[in-house]
MDAnalysis code that builds the backbone (N, CA, C; Angstrom):
import MDAnalysis as mda
import numpy as np

u = mda.Universe.empty(207, n_residues=69, atom_resindex=np.repeat(np.arange(69), 3), trajectory=True)
u.add_TopologyAttr("name", ["N", "CA", "C"] * 69)
u.add_TopologyAttr("resid", np.arange(1, 70))
u.add_TopologyAttr("resname", ["MET", "ASN", "LEU", "PHE", "ARG", "SER", "GLU", "GLU", "HIS", "VAL", "ASP", "ARG", "TRP", "LEU", "GLY", "ASP", "ARG", "LYS", "PRO", "GLY", "ALA", "THR", "ILE", "PRO", "VAL", "THR", "THR", "LEU", "SER", "GLU", "LEU", "ALA", "ARG", "ASP", "TRP", "TRP", "SER", "ASP", "ARG", "LEU", "ALA", "PRO", "GLY", "TRP", "ARG", "PRO", "HIS", "THR", "ARG", "ASP", "HIS", "ASN", "GLN", "ALA", "VAL", "LEU", "ASP", "ARG", "LEU", "GLY", "LEU", "THR", "GLY", "ASP", "PHE", "TRP", "ARG", "LEU", "PRO"])
u.atoms.positions = np.array([
    [-28.217, -2.211, -9.530],
    [-26.962, -1.530, -9.527],
    [-27.118, -0.270, -10.378],
    [-26.600, 0.802, -9.846],
    [-26.584, 2.072, -10.565],
    [-25.154, 2.591, -10.588],
    [-24.767, 3.181, -11.681],
    [-23.447, 3.792, -11.788],
    [-23.607, 5.309, -11.780],
    [-22.758, 5.976, -10.990],
    [-22.793, 7.425, -10.869],
    [-21.404, 7.982, -11.106],
    [-21.332, 9.242, -11.524],
    [-20.034, 9.843, -11.826],
    [-19.346, 10.436, -10.601],
    [-20.086, 10.637, -9.506],
    [-19.476, 11.239, -8.319],
    [-20.361, 10.989, -7.099],
    [-19.769, 11.209, -5.919],
    [-20.541, 11.114, -4.673],
    [-21.655, 12.161, -4.654],
    [-21.373, 13.328, -5.205],
    [-22.377, 14.387, -5.258],
    [-23.572, 13.941, -6.104],
    [-23.293, 13.241, -7.186],
    [-24.362, 12.739, -8.046],
    [-25.208, 11.708, -7.284],
    [-24.556, 10.865, -6.514],
    [-25.271, 9.886, -5.687],
    [-26.188, 10.621, -4.711],
    [-25.643, 11.633, -4.041],
    [-26.433, 12.395, -3.061],
    [-27.650, 13.048, -3.713],
    [-27.463, 13.633, -4.892],
    [-28.597, 14.255, -5.592],
    [-29.637, 13.213, -5.959],
    [-29.192, 12.069, -6.453],
    [-30.119, 11.013, -6.876],
    [-30.896, 10.461, -5.687],
    [-30.225, 10.322, -4.551],
    [-30.874, 9.763, -3.363],
    [-31.949, 10.691, -2.798],
    [-31.708, 11.971, -2.853],
    [-32.650, 12.887, -2.214],
    [-32.666, 12.633, -0.721],
    [-33.840, 12.314, -0.155],
    [-33.975, 12.046, 1.277],
    [-33.815, 10.573, 1.634],
    [-33.606, 9.734, 0.635],
    [-33.450, 8.291, 0.909],
    [-32.067, 7.992, 1.463],
    [-31.975, 6.903, 2.196],
    [-30.685, 6.463, 2.736],
    [-29.946, 5.645, 1.676],
    [-28.630, 5.809, 1.607],
    [-27.865, 5.052, 0.606],
    [-27.689, 3.594, 1.007],
    [-27.529, 2.749, 0.023],
    [-27.114, 1.373, 0.258],
    [-25.596, 1.359, 0.218],
    [-25.028, 0.273, -0.224],
    [-23.581, 0.198, -0.338],
    [-23.147, 0.892, -1.622],
    [-22.084, 1.664, -1.527],
    [-21.507, 2.283, -2.707],
    [-20.031, 1.929, -2.769],
    [-19.555, 1.679, -3.978],
    [-18.143, 1.363, -4.186],
    [-17.677, 2.066, -5.460],
    [-16.385, 2.355, -5.541],
    [-15.850, 2.943, -6.767],
    [-15.927, 1.938, -7.921],
    [-16.028, 2.437, -9.126],
    [-16.119, 1.555, -10.291],
    [-14.853, 0.701, -10.426],
    [-13.727, 1.201, -9.953],
    [-12.504, 0.396, -10.009],
    [-12.628, -0.851, -9.127],
    [-13.259, -0.693, -7.969],
    [-13.488, -1.846, -7.090],
    [-14.499, -2.796, -7.722],
    [-15.517, -2.254, -8.347],
    [-16.497, -3.083, -9.057],
    [-15.815, -3.906, -10.140],
    [-14.903, -3.297, -10.861],
    [-14.164, -3.997, -11.911],
    [-13.317, -5.127, -11.324],
    [-12.631, -4.857, -10.221],
    [-11.839, -5.902, -9.559],
    [-12.733, -7.033, -9.064],
    [-13.879, -6.678, -8.507],
    [-14.817, -7.685, -8.026],
    [-15.280, -8.580, -9.161],
    [-15.670, -7.985, -10.270],
    [-16.131, -8.759, -11.423],
    [-15.023, -9.679, -11.930],
    [-13.817, -9.151, -12.017],
    [-12.695, -9.976, -12.492],
    [-12.455, -11.159, -11.555],
    [-12.361, -10.878, -10.261],
    [-12.068, -11.942, -9.299],
    [-13.206, -12.956, -9.197],
    [-14.434, -12.504, -9.368],
    [-15.606, -13.361, -9.204],
    [-15.827, -14.255, -10.429],
    [-15.565, -13.703, -11.635],
    [-15.960, -14.392, -12.864],
    [-14.833, -14.769, -13.815],
    [-13.581, -14.358, -13.575],
    [-12.526, -14.525, -14.580],
    [-12.252, -15.976, -14.963],
    [-12.520, -16.910, -14.084],
    [-12.252, -18.320, -14.396],
    [-13.497, -19.074, -14.863],
    [-14.582, -18.385, -15.053],
    [-15.885, -19.009, -15.346],
    [-15.874, -19.875, -16.602],
    [-15.108, -19.516, -17.610],
    [-15.102, -20.270, -18.864],
    [-13.994, -21.315, -18.931],
    [-13.250, -21.496, -17.853],
    [-12.200, -22.518, -17.822],
    [-12.838, -23.898, -17.919],
    [-12.217, -24.802, -18.668],
    [-12.814, -26.131, -18.864],
    [-13.127, -26.880, -17.565],
    [-12.285, -26.766, -16.564],
    [-12.518, -27.491, -15.313],
    [-13.208, -26.665, -14.248],
    [-13.889, -25.606, -14.663],
    [-14.489, -24.686, -13.696],
    [-15.479, -25.399, -12.786],
    [-15.412, -25.050, -11.537],
    [-16.387, -25.482, -10.537],
    [-16.845, -24.236, -9.796],
    [-18.088, -24.218, -9.337],
    [-18.556, -23.051, -8.575],
    [-17.641, -22.785, -7.377],
    [-17.405, -21.540, -7.112],
    [-16.592, -21.169, -5.955],
    [-17.376, -21.446, -4.678],
    [-16.644, -21.719, -3.641],
    [-17.282, -21.924, -2.339],
    [-17.679, -20.576, -1.752],
    [-18.555, -20.624, -0.780],
    [-18.944, -19.417, -0.077],
    [-17.718, -18.769, 0.552],
    [-16.838, -19.579, 1.149],
    [-15.636, -19.046, 1.791],
    [-14.728, -18.352, 0.783],
    [-14.586, -18.928, -0.400],
    [-13.786, -18.303, -1.454],
    [-14.376, -16.946, -1.830],
    [-15.675, -16.926, -2.072],
    [-16.330, -15.678, -2.467],
    [-16.252, -14.628, -1.360],
    [-16.409, -15.056, -0.115],
    [-16.298, -14.111, 0.995],
    [-14.888, -13.560, 1.084],
    [-13.893, -14.397, 0.818],
    [-12.504, -13.942, 0.834],
    [-12.262, -12.888, -0.247],
    [-12.892, -13.044, -1.408],
    [-12.777, -12.040, -2.469],
    [-13.320, -10.706, -1.962],
    [-14.506, -10.724, -1.379],
    [-15.110, -9.494, -0.861],
    [-14.226, -8.865, 0.210],
    [-13.752, -9.687, 1.123],
    [-12.914, -9.184, 2.218],
    [-11.623, -8.570, 1.678],
    [-10.987, -9.232, 0.717],
    [-9.732, -8.741, 0.152],
    [-9.913, -7.382, -0.501],
    [-11.080, -7.164, -1.082],
    [-11.356, -5.890, -1.737],
    [-11.827, -4.814, -0.759],
    [-11.887, -5.174, 0.530],
    [-12.309, -4.205, 1.539],
    [-13.814, -4.035, 1.616],
    [-14.556, -4.977, 1.025],
    [-16.022, -4.922, 1.041],
    [-16.495, -5.684, 2.270],
    [-16.598, -4.958, 3.355],
    [-16.912, -5.561, 4.646],
    [-18.193, -4.952, 5.200],
    [-18.661, -5.495, 6.276],
    [-19.895, -5.021, 6.894],
    [-21.063, -5.925, 6.527],
    [-22.188, -5.659, 7.145],
    [-23.364, -6.516, 6.984],
    [-23.788, -6.676, 5.528],
    [-23.747, -5.607, 4.742],
    [-24.187, -5.670, 3.361],
    [-23.388, -6.685, 2.561],
    [-22.088, -6.789, 2.864],
    [-21.192, -7.637, 2.080],
    [-20.980, -9.016, 2.695],
    [-21.649, -9.339, 3.771],
    [-21.503, -10.646, 4.406],
    [-22.409, -11.640, 3.703],
    [-21.820, -12.695, 3.129],
    [-22.610, -13.703, 2.427],
    [-23.330, -14.612, 3.413],
    [-24.524, -15.076, 3.037],
    [-25.267, -15.965, 3.955],
    [-24.623, -17.340, 4.041],
])
């Protein structure tokens, strides 16, 4: 994971390479919160694949890159 300040910065860093998935840092923050916020709860259980996929879908993270196996 790399953090960049702008799309232009991403383009400069990539040069001639093709980009992978890019998301705004605000979406990254929401993803981290939704994915991990309950991790320290006493009754925590691992989330199901369907739960995690629903988190990605709700945040608009769709397409092959964001499809869980």
